[in-house]
Structures are given as C-alpha cells and as structure tokens.
C-alpha positions in Angstrom: 0.0 0.0 0.0 3.0 2.3 0.4 2.6 3.0 4.1 6.2 2.2 4.9 7.4 4.0 1.8 5.7 7.2 3.0 7.1 6.7 6.5 10.7 6.4 5.1 10.2 9.4 2.9 9.1 11.5 5.8 11.7 10.3 8.4 14.7 9.3 6.3 17.6 8.4 8.6 15.9 9.9 11.6 14.1 6.7 12.7 14.4 3.9 15.2 13.1 0.3 14.9 12.4 -1.9 17.8 9.5 -4.0 19.1 6.3 -3.0 20.8 6.5 -3.6 24.6 5.8 -7.2 25.4 5.1 -8.0 21.7 7.1 -9.5 18.8 5.6 -6.9 16.5 8.1 -4.4 15.0 7.7 -0.8 16.0 9.2 1.8 13.7 9.2 5.5 14.7 11.0 8.6 13.5 10.9 12.4 13.5 10.9 15.2 10.9 10.6 19.0 11.0 8.0 20.6 8.7 6.7 24.2 8.7 8.5 24.7 12.1 6.8 21.7 13.7 8.8 18.8 15.0 6.7 15.8 14.3 7.0 12.3 15.8 5.9 9.7 13.2 5.0 6.1 14.2 4.5 3.4 11.5 1.7 1.2 12.9 1.5 -2.4 11.7 -0.1 -2.8 8.3 -3.7 -4.2 8.8 -6.9 -4.5 6.9 -9.3 -4.7 9.9 -9.6 -3.7 13.6 -11.2 -7.1 14.5 -8.0 -8.3 16.3 -7.7 -11.6 14.6 -3.9 -10.9 14.7 -1.5 -9.4 17.1 -0.8 -6.6 14.6 -4.5 -5.6 14.6 -4.6 -5.6 18.4 -1.5 -3.4 18.6 -2.8 -0.9 16.1 -6.3 -0.8 17.6 -5.0 -0.3 21.2 -2.6 2.4 20.1 -5.2 4.4 18.2 -7.8 4.2 21.0 -5.6 4.5 24.1 -2.8 6.7 23.0 -5.0 8.9 20.7 -2.4 10.2 18.3 -2.8 13.9 17.3 -3.3 12.9 13.7 -3.8 9.5 12.1 -2.9 9.0 8.4 -4.7 6.0 6.8 -2.8 4.9 3.7 -5.0 3.0 1.3 -4.5 1.5 -2.2 -6.4 3.5 -4.7 -6.5 0.6 -7.1 -8.3 -1.6 -4.6 -10.4 1.0 -2.9 -13.4 -1.0 -1.9 -11.4 -3.5 0.2 -9.3 -0.8 1.8 -12.2 1.5 2.8 -13.5 -1.3 5.1 -10.6 -0.4 7.5 -11.2 3.3 7.0 -14.9 3.0 8.1 -13.7 1.1 11.1 -11.2 3.7 12.0 -13.9 6.4 11.8 -15.7 4.6 14.6 -12.7 5.3 16.9 -13.2 9.0 16.1 -9.5 9.9 15.4 -8.3 13.1 13.6 -8.1 11.2 10.3 -6.5 12.0 7.0 -6.8 9.5 4.1 -3.8 9.1 1.8 -5.0 7.6 -1.4 -1.9 5.9 -2.6 -1.0 4.4 -6.0 -3.5 6.6 -7.9 -1.3 6.1 -11.0 -2.0 2.3 -10.8 -5.7 3.0 -10.4 -5.6 5.3 -13.4 -4.0 2.5 -15.5 -6.8 0.2 -14.5 -9.3 2.8 -15.7 -10.4 3.7 -12.1 -11.3 7.4 -11.7 -11.7 8.4 -8.1 -13.5 11.7 -7.3 -11.4 12.7 -4.3 -13.5 15.7 -3.5 -16.7 13.7 -3.3 -14.9 11.0 -1.3 -13.6 13.6 1.2 -17.2 15.0 1.5 -18.7 11.5 2.1 -16.1 10.4 4.7 -15.8 13.8 6.3 -12.0 13.7 6.3 -9.3 15.2 4.0 -8.3 12.9 1.1 -4.9 13.3 -0.5 -3.9 11.4 -3.7 -0.3 10.2 -3.6 2.2 8.1 -5.5 4.6 7.3 -2.6 7.4 5.7 -4.6 7.7 8.9 -6.7 7.1 11.3 -3.8 3.9 12.6 -5.5 1.4 14.2 -3.1 3.6 13.8 0.0 4.1 17.5 0.4 0.3 18.1 0.4 -0.1 15.1 2.8 2.2 16.7 5.3 0.5 20.1 4.8 -2.8 18.4 5.8 -1.1 16.8 8.9 0.2 20.2 10.1 -3.1 22.0 9.3 -5.0 19.4 11.3 -3.0 20.2 14.4 -2.6 23.9 13.8 -6.3 24.5 13.2 -7.2 22.1 16.0 -9.6 20.3 13.6 -12.3 18.1 15.2 -12.1 14.4 15.2 -13.7 12.3 12.5 -17.3 11.2 12.8 -18.6 7.6 12.2 -20.5 7.0 9.0 -24.1 6.1 10.0 -25.7 2.7 9.3 -29.3 2.3 8.3 -32.1 3.4 10.7 -32.7 -0.1 12.0 -29.1 -0.8 12.8 -28.6 2.7 14.3 -31.5 2.0 16.6 -29.9 -1.1 17.9 -26.6 0.6 18.3 -28.2 3.4 20.3 -30.0 0.9 22.6 -26.7 -0.9 23.4 -24.8 2.4 23.8 -27.4 3.6 26.4 -27.0 0.4 28.3 -23.2 1.0 28.4 -23.5 4.5 30.0 -21.2 4.8 32.9 -18.9 2.1 31.6 -15.3 3.3 31.5 -13.2 2.5 28.5 -10.7 4.2 26.2 -12.9 3.1 23.3 -16.0 5.1 22.3 -19.1 3.5 23.7 -20.7 3.5 20.2 -17.7 1.4 19.0 -18.1 -1.1 21.9 -21.8 -1.3 21.1 -21.1 -2.2 17.5 -18.5 -4.8 18.5 -21.0 -6.4 21.0 -23.6 -6.5 18.2 -21.1 -8.2 15.9 -20.3 -10.8 18.6 -16.7 -9.8 18.9 -15.2 -12.4 21.1 -12.6 -10.2 22.8 -15.0 -7.3 23.6 -17.8 -9.7 24.7 
C-alpha cells in the first residue's frame, strides 16, 4: 500500500526500529521537521481490519484508541479502494483526527479507475490526499494536511451512520453502556458487541 514508503520518505535516517513492549511486532518511529513543527511519526503495523484476529490488529487498535495520536494517516491502495475502505470506516468509529492518503493513484488510473477525491472527502468527512509514494507525488500536500489538522485544531472524524434499524440497535446498546469506562468510544463497543466480537464480549 505504500505505508512504509511514506514513513521512510518522511523520516529518512531519523528513525528507530524496535518491538512493541511485550510483543514481537516491529515498532518503527522517527521524526521530521515541517513548517516549524517537530513531528513524531509512528509506523503502525499494516492491517486490513480492527477485529483483532492478529497481534498486529490488536497493537494498532489499542494504540489508536488508548494513545489517541494527534493525527492518524490512513494509507489506502487506490487501485483496490473497496477493500481498503473497510478499514477506513472502522477507523472512523474510533473518532480519530483522520487523513486519508489515497496511494497508487497512478496504478488506479492504469486500471481505468477514476476516483472523485473531492466527493470521497465529503462523504467520509476527512481530507483525502492522492499520492504516489514511490515517486514522492502528493507527500508535500499530505504533510501540509497533517500540520493543518494540528494547527487548526480540527475536530475528530465522525462515524458513517448505518441504516435506521441498525442505528436504533446501536443506540440501545450504547445507552446500556452508559457509565462504563473504556478508552474506546461507547458506540464502537456497542457495534462490537452486536457483531459478537469475542474479545469485547
């Protein structure tokens, strides 16, 4: 998807690789200076879901929910958008300050896939930046969006609503959870309970 390529382009030699505490999953982090901001960048494990079927998914999910990074960049493959947006919709449920990096738009174009990034941004409620990471295309704009999100203190992303019937069930479970303390949004927990998520249940 180009996630690690973008990380390397941003941090260059200013990075450190180790393991997550108590885990065998690699943790890569680095720093860069942009527009006067010193930015710490963390390359989370590459995942396609937040359902914790793997240790990588658990690490990413816990970091996003518990640590609540200032800005979260979701790198997706533009040539396989439908599959990749599944994770994006899950991320929105955690209500981060999200930016979507639509990578490999050149490959999508070769496949005859034309993506209306303005419409996509409007539908998701988050900035969408087309990129070609291996050529450095769009990375300047991506970092501009990252800095703008922090500088302007943009609000967090909002979940995409389901149909009326499902939303009704989610609201019922969410109300039943009132007073329950968790780093995760109660709506997200409600959805996982309705899904029968083994770990959350």
